[in-house]
C-alpha positions in Angstrom: 0.0 0.0 0.0 1.0 3.6 -0.6 2.1 5.5 2.6 -0.3 8.3 3.5 0.9 11.9 4.1 -0.2 11.4 7.6 2.0 8.5 8.1 5.1 10.2 6.7 4.5 13.4 8.9 4.2 11.1 12.0 7.5 9.2 11.2 9.2 12.6 10.6 7.9 13.9 13.9 9.4 10.9 15.7 12.8 11.4 13.9 12.8 15.2 14.9 11.5 14.7 18.4 13.4 11.5 19.1 10.6 10.2 21.1 7.2 8.8 20.3 5.5 10.5 23.1 7.0 13.9 22.2 6.2 13.3 18.6 2.5 12.6 19.4 2.5 15.9 21.4 4.0 17.8 18.5 1.3 16.7 16.0 -1.5 16.9 18.5 -2.6 13.2 18.6 -2.7 10.5 21.3 0.6 8.5 21.5 -1.1 5.1 20.9 -2.7 6.5 17.7 0.7 7.6 16.5 2.3 4.3 17.4 -0.5 2.3 15.4 -0.1 4.5 12.5 3.7 3.9 12.2 3.3 0.2 13.0 0.7 0.0 10.2 3.5 1.8 7.8 6.1 -0.9 9.0 3.8 -3.6 8.0 2.9 -2.0 4.7 6.6 -1.6 3.8 7.6 -4.9 5.3 10.6 -3.3 7.2 11.3 -2.1 10.8 11.6 1.7 10.8 12.1 2.5 14.6 14.2 0.9 17.2 12.0 1.2 20.3 13.8 1.0 23.6 12.0 2.4 26.6 10.9 6.0 26.0 13.4 6.7 23.3 12.9 5.8 19.5 15.7 5.8 17.1 15.6 5.3 13.3 16.8 2.0 11.8 18.8 2.1 8.6 15.7 1.6 6.6 13.8 4.3 8.8 16.7 6.8 8.0 16.1 6.3 4.2 12.4 6.4 4.5 12.6 9.8 6.6 15.0 11.3 4.1 12.4 10.4 1.2 9.5 11.5 3.5 11.1 14.9 4.0 11.3 15.4 0.2 7.5 14.5 -0.4 6.4 16.7 2.5 8.5 19.6 1.2 7.0 19.2 -2.1 3.6 19.3 -0.6 4.3 22.3 1.5 5.6 24.2 -1.6 2.3 23.4 -3.5 0.4 24.5 -0.4 2.4 27.8 -0.6 1.1 28.7 -3.9 -2.5 29.3 -2.6 -1.8 32.1 -0.1 0.7 33.9 -2.4 -2.0 34.1 -5.2 -5.3 34.2 -3.4 -4.6 37.2 -1.3 -2.8 40.5 -1.9 -1.6 40.6 1.7 1.4 38.8 3.3 0.9 36.4 6.2 2.9 37.5 9.3 4.7 35.2 11.7 6.1 36.2 15.2 9.1 34.4 16.2 10.8 35.0 19.6 14.5 34.3 20.6 17.0 35.2 23.3 19.7 37.7 22.2 22.2 34.8 21.7 19.9 32.8 19.5 18.4 35.6 17.7 21.7 35.8 15.8 20.9 32.4 14.2 17.5 33.7 13.2 18.6 37.0 11.7 21.6 35.7 9.9 20.7 32.2 9.0 17.0 31.0 9.3 15.0 34.1 8.6 16.7 35.2 5.3 16.7 31.7 3.9 13.0 31.2 4.9 12.1 34.6 3.3 13.7 33.5 0.1 11.7 30.4 0.0 8.5 31.9 1.4 8.0 35.4 0.0 4.4 35.4 1.0 5.2 35.2 4.7 6.8 38.1 6.7 8.7 37.2 9.9 8.7 39.4 12.8 11.6 38.7 15.1 11.0 39.5 18.8 14.0 39.5 21.1 13.6 38.8 24.8 16.3 39.1 27.6 15.8 35.8 29.1 14.3 32.4 28.4 11.7 32.9 31.0 10.5 36.1 29.3 10.5 34.3 25.9 8.3 31.5 27.4 5.8 34.0 28.8 5.6 35.6 25.2 4.6 32.1 23.8 2.0 31.4 26.5 0.5 34.9 26.2 0.3 34.6 22.5 2.7 37.6 21.8 4.7 35.0 19.6 3.8 31.9 18.0 7.3 30.2 17.9 10.4 30.6 19.9 13.9 29.5 19.2 15.3 28.5 22.7 17.6 26.3 24.8 15.8 23.1 25.8 14.1 22.0 27.9 11.3 24.5 28.7 8.1 24.6 30.3 6.4 21.2 29.9 3.1 22.9 28.8 4.9 23.8 25.4 5.6 21.7 22.5 9.2 21.4 21.6 11.1 20.3 18.5 14.9 19.6 18.7 17.0 21.4 16.0 20.6 20.9 17.0 23.1 20.3 19.9 25.6 23.0 20.5 28.8 22.9 22.4 29.1 24.8 25.6 32.8 25.8 26.4 34.9 27.8 28.7 36.1 31.2 27.3 39.0 32.7 29.0 41.3 35.8 28.6 44.6 35.3 26.5 47.4 33.8 28.6 45.2 32.2 31.2 47.4 29.1 31.3 44.4 26.8 31.8 44.5 23.2 30.3 42.5 22.1 27.3 40.2 20.3 27.9 39.3 21.9 31.0 38.5 19.5 33.9 35.4 20.6 35.7 37.0 20.4 39.1 39.2 23.4 38.0 36.2 25.6 38.0 36.5 25.7 41.7 37.8 29.2 42.6 38.0 30.3 39.0 37.3 34.0 38.4 34.2 34.0 36.3 31.8 36.4 34.5 28.3 35.3 35.4 24.7 36.4 34.8 23.0 38.5 37.4 21.8 36.5 40.5 18.3 35.2 40.5 17.9 35.0 36.6 17.2 31.8 35.0 20.6 31.4 33.3 22.4 32.2 36.7 20.2 29.5 38.5 21.0 26.9 35.9 24.8 27.6 36.3 24.5 27.5 40.0 22.8 24.2 39.8 25.5 22.8 37.5 28.3 24.1 40.0 26.4 22.5 42.9 26.3 19.0 41.0 30.1 19.3 40.2 30.8 20.3 43.6 32.7 23.5 42.6 32.4 27.2 43.5 33.7 29.7 41.0 34.4 33.3 42.1 31.9 35.9 40.5 34.0 38.9 39.6 31.3 40.3 37.0 27.7 39.9 37.2 25.7 41.1 34.1 23.1 39.9 31.7 24.2 41.9 28.6 25.8 39.5 26.2 28.3 42.0 24.7 29.5 42.7 28.3 30.2 39.0 28.9 32.7 38.8 26.1 34.3 42.3 26.6 34.8 41.3 30.2 36.7 38.2 29.2 38.8 40.1 26.4 39.6 42.7 29.1 41.0 40.1 31.4 38.5 40.1 34.1 37.5 36.4 34.2 36.3 33.4 32.2 32.7 32.6 30.9 30.8 29.6 30.0 29.1 30.2 26.6 28.5 28.5 23.2 31.6 27.9 21.0 30.2 29.1 17.8 28.9 32.3 19.3 32.1 33.2 21.0 34.2 32.6 17.8 31.7 34.6 15.7 31.9 37.6 18.1 35.4 37.6 19.4 37.5 35.4 17.2 41.0 34.8 18.5 41.0 37.5 21.0 39.9 35.0 23.8 40.9 31.4 24.5 38.3 28.7 24.1 38.5 25.2 25.9 36.2 22.3 25.8 35.2 20.2 28.8 35.9 16.4 29.0 33.5 15.1 27.8 32.1 17.9 25.6 29.2 19.7 27.1 26.3 19.9 24.6 23.1 22.0 25.0 20.1 21.2 23.0 18.3 24.1 21.1 15.0 23.8 19.5 11.8 25.6 18.6 8.9 25.8 21.2 5.2 26.7 20.8 2.0 26.4 22.8 0.2 23.0 22.5 -2.3 24.2 19.9 -2.6 23.8 16.2 -0.1 26.1 14.3 -0.9 28.5 11.5 0.3 27.7 8.0 3.1 30.2 8.3 4.3 28.7 11.6 4.3 25.2 10.1 6.2 26.3 7.1 8.8 28.1 9.4 9.1 25.0 11.6 9.7 22.7 8.6 12.3 25.0 7.2 14.1 25.3 10.6 14.2 21.5 10.9 15.8 21.0 7.4 18.1 24.0 7.5 19.3 24.7 11.1 23.2 25.1 11.0 24.9 22.0 12.4 27.0 22.8 15.5 29.7 20.1 16.1 32.0 20.0 19.1 35.7 20.6 18.4 37.9 17.5 17.8 
């Protein structure tokens, strides 16, 4: 039997979410119904598409091939659907997408321009929020339909994983620290940290607590530019994304990995409700075009 578009969408959702339960939430159906649909697809094709272990679901070799072909099919269907709004109405659809200052660079320099080229009938309004908490409130309040954000977030939101980014230690030139940087050496290290009480600071404090270390806060500020300039000026070290630091400060700072590399998931979040056509199009584009962030070798 020929696979249905619905079955292909469900399989792609599992590939993106890496969990049958999360995939069911992202496409707004019950988990048993999604499982039955994929099992039916497997029977029709005569192959096993998913390796199901506990709560995780990974693609088999056959599943990877089917997902690659399914994306091509779904992209073609989406392109056909895009014809209708661009010709049926003289006005452009508008989509509001929120991001924190760090991640908004990805939207402004990568995803939004490439999306606009492919979807000229959709105007993207980029909203920048100072914290992840403010971004989540914007999604819950309806001020934005989608948000590019560090994961995990509020459990009442649907999330779609896009990439894993390496979190590294950034230090002033000549710091003499080893590379890779053992976590234990963060104890007593002079550091640039977010303001106490903010979500980012609480996450770092929780990490320091798990590691049993206590760095020394020499600068406490939430402005991203001030983070980097404080390091360049020799005031202390900073924990941030490798690619963001290299983009902003190049070789003016020293960058060190942790052993093993520390990776942080980034994805798109939205309320658990049906998305507009514009939001679905942007989400599909982001899944297929998000820059790959690999840890340094």
